[in-house]
N, C-alpha and C positions, 0 to 999 in steps of 0.2 A: 779535782776533789768535790764533794757536795757542800759548798758553802752555805746553802739554804738552809741547813740543821744549825749553823750559828745564828741565824736571823733567825730561825723560829726559837730557839733556845732564848732569847734575850728580847723577842717582839709579838709576845703571843698573849701578854697581860700578866696580871698576878696570877691566877690560877695556873696558867703554861708554862711560864719562866721558871730557869731554871740557870742555876751558875754553870761554866764551863769549868772543868777539870784545869789542872796546869799543862796539861799536856795538849789540851783542845787546845787552850788558849794561844800557846806558843805555835801551835799549826796553824791557828787563824791567822796570828799576826804574819807569819812567814808570807801566807797566801798574799796578805793584803799589801805586805811589803815590797812582794814580786809583782802585785798587779795582776794575779792570775783570775780575780772575778773583777764584775765590771762595778762603775764607778756607785751607780744607782745602789748596789749590794753593799760596796764598803759605806755608803753613806747612812742606809737602813741600820746597817749593824751598829755603827757608832753611835747613833742616836737613840737605838733600843737598850746598849749598853749603857749610856747614861741613864735611862729612865729605871734601869732595872732595879738596883744600880750595879758598879762593879765593885769586885771583891780583892782581898788583898791576893789570893791564890790568880785570880786572871790577869792582876797587875804584875805577878811576878814572873807568869807565863809569858807576859808580853812582853817584860824586859829582856827575858833570856833569848827571844827571837830576835830582837833588835841588836844583842850582842854578835849576832852571826853576820850583822851586816856593819857594824860599825868597823871603821879603818883607826886603829889606834895608836896614838905618837907615844910614848912616854917622856911626863916632864917632871922631873924631880923636884922635891920640895914647893910642892904647890896645892894651893886650896881650891877646888872645883866650886865656885859661885854658879847657883842652878837658877836661871832668870826664864819667865815666860815667856812665850814668844808671839806673845800679843800687844807689847810692847806698853810703854808709859805715857800716860794722857796729860797729870797736872803736874810733875814734878821733872826734874832733871835727872839723869842718870849719874849715880855718884862713883861708879869704879875705876874711871880715870883719874880723879882726884887720889883715892884710896891708893891707887896703884903708886903714886907719886911719894906716898907719904911711908910706904914700906918699902921704896927702892933700896934701902940698907939693913934691910930685917931678915935677909935670906929666906922669904916667903915670897913665892910668885903666887900669882892670882891666873885663875884658869876660865875662861867666859866662851861663852859660845852663841855665836847670831845666825839668823835667816830670814828670810821673807815673813811678812807678815802673816799670825795665825788668826784666827777667830779665839775672843768673840771681840773684844774692845779695840777699836781703831786708833792705837797709839803709835811713839816714834818707838822705831827698832832697835835694838841692841845692835843689831849689824849697821844699822844707819849711821849711830853715834861712834862705832868703833872703824870705819872705814872715812869718815869724815874728821877725824880728829886724829894726833899724832900721839900714840901710846908710849910709857914708859916700858923699857924692854923687860919688865918683870911681868908684863900683862900678856899671857898669852892666848890668844885670838884665833878661836877656832870656827872656820864658816861652813853648817852643817850640809850643805851643797856639796862640800869637798870631802867632809870624811860619812856622809851617812845620805848619802843620795837618793836611796830609797825614802826615806820619811821626808827628805825636800820634795819630791817629786808628787806627794800627798796633798801638797800645800793648796793645791787648784779646789781639789774635790773639797776641801776642808772649807774652803773659803766661800765654797757655792752652797755647803753646808749651812754655815755662818754661825754656829751653834760650839758654845765650849764641847769637847766630849772626852774621853778617859786619856786621849793621848794628851791633852793639855797637863794633866796629872804626871804623865809618867815620863815625858821628853824632856824636862828641864835637868834631869841628873842623866849625863851622857857616860860617864867615864872614859871619856875622848884622851886623856892627858895621863890615865892611871896613877890619879892623883892620891893622896893620901889619907887627906881630909876633903870635907864636903859640906857646903852649907846652901839651903835652900828657903825660898818664902812659902808660907802658909796662909790661908787666910783663915779656915776654921781649925780648932783644936780638934776635931774625931780623927782629921788628915794628919795629925802628927801621928798617930799609933799606925797608920797604913804607909806613910812614907818611912817609917821607921821599921816596920817589918819587911819593906819591899827592896831597901838600900843601904840599912846600914852595914850589913854584915858586907857588905861590898869596900867599907873604909876603915883605916882604922880609928876614927873618928867622923861622926855623921851628926851634924846638926842642921835646926831650923829655928827661922827666925819670924815672927809678925813682922814682914817688913811691907815698905812702902809700893800699894799697887803689885803685890804679889810677888816681889823680887827679895833677894835677902841683903836690901839697904833699909835699915832702921832709920827713920824719919821721924819718931815720935815714943811717947812710952809705949815697950810693948814686950814680949816673952820670947825668950830663947829656951829652946830645947836641945841638950846633948846627948847623945846615945854614944855609951861607951860600955863595951863588954857587956850588954843586952840589956843594960838599966840606962834609964833616961831621967835627967836630972833638971828642971827647970828655973830659969833664971829671971829675974824681973829687970830691966834694962829703963832707967827713965833720963834723958838727954839732961834736964835739968840736974839732976842729981850729980854733973860734970860740968855746971855751968853754962850749958847751951839753951838757947833760947830762938830757935828756929823754927819759924813758922811756917809749914807747910801749905804749897800754894791749892787752891781748888777749883782754879782756871786753867784752861788747855793751854799746854805750852807747844810752839814749834819746836822745829828742830835747831834753827839758830838761836833762838831763845837757851836751849838745853847748852850748845855748844857754848854760847857766852857766858854763862854761868862757871862754866868747866873752867875756861880760858881766863876769868875773870870773877874768881867765886868771890863772895863775901866773907868775913870774918865769922859768922855762925856757921855757914856752909863748909867752911875749913874743919871747925871746930868737931862739927858732926859727920863728916867724913875720918878726922882723927879717930871719933868713938866707933865708928864701924871697923876703921883697922884694926883697932884693940880689940873688938869681937873676933876678929880673924884670926888675929896672934893666939887667943884665946884659945878657941876652937883647934887649931894647929897646933899647940899644947908648945907654943913660944912664950909663954906667960902662965902664971899658975893662976890669974883673974884678970878679969877686964879692968877691976881698978890698976892692977899693976901695969899690965899693958898700955894702958892710957897714960899711966904718970911716966912710963919710959918714952911714949911718942911725943910728950910735950917737954921734955928734960931738956 
């Protein structure tokens, strides 16, 4: 195929750039995943696409192409937690603690890990998941096993060294066919894009202003829940629940992250319960976050 037409569409400047159609985006992504084009061409497209920037229609086409390669395993009664693949730098992952808190709730957690992707050099979810004993209600999937084609692009992406459109779409995979999903979002304009691309794939889809782009709330932030085409916004303040956890602004090591999970402080445990309550609410196991939090502390 003539892949240059896609590079030309996103890389010729403001006057010459154009948006790709859904069909074009799907074809482009299929060629990239099969690596039918040179690595330099893939990197050139990703850079131009980011600067153009990407549209919802293009993201939809890319996601549809990914569906053709992802090997899914149905895990009922789960919520998919969409984490970025560039890791966490300053604070520990919380999902292993949340899993323990939810072990009697009939709600499982689905998490996905892989090797480090750009742009920040954080501790990856894979490093944590493979260095700690996870509760049986946490279902960890390694992307190298179920979506090798995306995994195999890691080298090209790391040599490019920049965030691209892949960072946006790769957090939500649908690998376990979960009915519910939640992912983190940095900027409010991306809420609309995520909802338009992913909400129809789940019974209930949510986004949260999580720590370092994760679906883990560490401080006051917003939660957006999409349901039947409507998006409802909630403000969540840990202090409202008597939580006074102080985020770290210092770089954390893997050993330090594991230590905080194995021997959590009381405030960190409270924060994990609040996040567990959010997931129960999103998964319709409670009518409100307050109700879920009370149950978990009962």
